[in-house]
N, C-alpha and C positions, 0 to 999 in steps of 0.2 A: 536077108536084107544086108546090104553092104554098109560098112562103117560110115562111108560118105553120106549115104541117104539118111542114116540115123542122126547124124550131126545136123543136117538141114532141118529135120523134123523138130529136134530139140530147140534150134534157134527160132523157128516159127512159133513154138509154144511160148518161149520166153518173151518174144516181141508182143504176141497177143496178150499175154498176162500183163505186160507193161502198159499196154493201151488201156486195159480194164482198170488197173490201179490208178492211172492218170485221170480217167473219167471219174472215178470214185473220189479222188482227192481234190480235184479241181473245184473251185468255188462256182456256184451257179451263176449264170449270166443274169445280171439284174434286169428286171422288166423296165421298159421305158416309162418314165414318169412325166407328168405334165409339168410345164414350167411355172404353173400357177402355185404360188406359195402364200402361206398365211404368215402375217407379220404383226408385230406390236411395236408401239412407240415409233411411228413412221414420221420422218421429217423430209420435206422437199423444198428446194429453194430455186428462185429465179433471179437472174442478174440483168442489170442494165448494160448499156454500151460501154460504160466505164468500169465494168466488172464489180459493181456494188450490188448488194442484195436489194432487189426491188419488191420481192414478195416471198413469203414463207408459208408453207402448209404443214400443219401438224395434226396427226390422227392417232387415236388410241389403238385401233386395229385396222387391218386391211388385207385384201386379197390382191396380190400384185402379179401380173403376168406380162413379161417383157414383150413389147411390140403389139400388145393387144389391150382391150379394155380392162381397166383395173378399178377396184372400188375400195374406198376408204370410209371408215365409220368414226363418228364422234369427232368432227373435223373443226379446226379453227384456222383462219387465214389472216395474215397480217400483210398490209401494204406499207412499205417503208420509203423514207426519203432521208438520206444522210443518217442512216441507222435509227431514225426516229419513226415509230409507228404512227401513221397518220389516218389510217382507216383499218377496220377489222370486220371480219365476217365469220359466221358460224353456221353449221348445218349438221343434220344427222348423218348424211352420206354424201360423198363426192365421188362421182364416176368419171374417169378420164381416159382418153386415148389420144396420143399425140399432143397437139396444142389446144385441144378443146375439152372442156369439163362441164359436168352438170351438177349443180348443188341442189339437193333435195331434202325436204323435211325440216320444218322450223328454221328456214333460212333468214338470217338477219345480217344486215350490213349497216355499219354506222361509222361516222367520223366523229372525232373529238370536237364537240361543240358545233357540229354540222348536221348533215342529213342523217336520217335513219330510215331504213327500209325493213319491212317484215313481209315475207311471202312464202309460198310453198315450194317454188322451184325457180331457179335462175341458171343461165348459161354463162360460162366464163371462157373467153378466148385469150390465151396467154400471149399470142402473137400480136393481136390488135390491142391487147391490154384493156379489154372492155368486159363488163358484166351486164347482161341484158335480162329482162323479165317482162311479163305481160300483166296488164290489169292490176296495177299496184297503186298504193297510196304511200307517199313518203312524208315524213315530218321534217321540217326545216326549222331554223330559229324563228320563233314567233309565227308558226303557221304549218300548213300541210298542203300537199298537191296530189291530185288523183289523175291518172291518165292510163290509156290502153297500152302504151309502149314506154318502156323505161330502159335507159342506157347509162351506165356509169363508167366514166373513163378513169381507170385506176391510177394512171400517172398524173393526170391533171386535177384529180379530185373534183370532177365535174359531173353532175347529173343532168341528163337531157331527157325530157318527157315529151311525147308527141301523140298525135291522133285525136286531139281535142282534150284540153286540160281544164280542170276545175281547181281553184286554189282558194284557201281561206287564210288570210293574213291578219294577225292580231297585233299590229304595231300601234303607233300613236293614234291612228284612226282605223279601227277594225274594218275590213272590207272583204268581199267575195269577188272572185274574178273568173271569167271564162275566156279561153283563148285557144289558138291552134297548137302552140308549142311553148314549152317552158324550159329554162335552164337555171339550175341552182349551183352556185359556186361561191365558196367562202361565205361571206355574209350578205350576198346579193342574190335576189331572185329576179329573173327577166322572163316576161311572157310576151309572145309575139303573135301577130295575126288575128284580126277580128277580135280585139280585146274589148271586153264588156265588164265594167266595174260597178258594183253596188256599194255605196258608202253612205251611212246615215239614210236620209231619204232622197239621195241623189243617184243618178245613173250617168256613167261616162262611157263613151266609146273612143277607141284610139287604135293606132297601129301597134304600139309598143307600151309596155309597162315595165318599170324597174323599181324594185322595192329593196331598201336597205334595212337590215335588221339592226344596224348600229344605232340608228336614230328613229326607226319606224316610219320614215318618210317614203311616200310613193310618188313617182314621177311618171306622168303620161305624156307621150309624144306622138306626133304624126297624125294630123287631122283630128284633133281632139274635139269632141262635142259633149257638152254636159247639160243635162236637163235637171232642173231643181224645181221646187214647188212654186216659185214666183217667176220662172223664166228659163232662158237657155243661154249657154255660152259656147263659143267656138274659139279655138286658139291653136297655135303650133305646139305649145307645151303647157301643162298644168301640173303644179306641185301640190300634193295633198299632205298637210301636216296635222298635228293634233288639234290645233285651235284655229288654223287659217288655211286658206287656199289661195295660191298665187298663180297668175296666168301670164304668158308672154308669147310673142310671135303672132301678130295679126289678130289681136283679141277683139271679139265682137260679142256684146251682151244684148240680149233682147229681154225686156222685162214685161211681165203681164200687168194688166190693170189691177190695182189694189196693192202693188208692191210698196207704195208710199202711204198706204192707207186709203180709205174710201172704197167705193164700189168699183 
């Protein structure tokens, strides 16, 4: 065997040994892991057009996956205006993807001195800034409202209930109300469409009811008809207070026999 051939064989052996050594010493290629990660002490924030924080979400734990559905546990939400918390919500879990989230398990929503909602599940859209739920009863100052559909506008702090509502208002003159739709905002409750009111032994129908929790006064408007034990009243507007009822706008009263005594 020539010296030249021996040299080539030696070089090949050295190169092959080098490859083996490189394979042995090189770190293993890591397996691809999911983007899903477990986290603790999670905080998320949303901002208004002026760049101020409009909502904040805080969770004790969560499974977060970028671009896909993520789930947070033991969650609290705050809705703010000028750094002041004006409404808060809590739930066991919050699942979200994009701008839509679902609150599940012991869901509560409350305003300071305003509405309060308790339900099993609610949906939150951060783009339209609305929380919605079905078949709920909310409490308001001096009363409660039940309806099939509930919508809460987080920026305006306004609750809208529809699908046929029932309300119990315990103000100056406690009353029960049925209607098509209700709105609760600040210290005012408005009920619209086929309004029917029971107060004391009287029944009133109207197009609209407005109730103020400040003074407990109820105002009926739009084709108001009232039926009481001794007659009937029609008017454009009737105001029901604690000790008196006043009417205006084309008032007409029909009295039954016996109103002034006798048969």
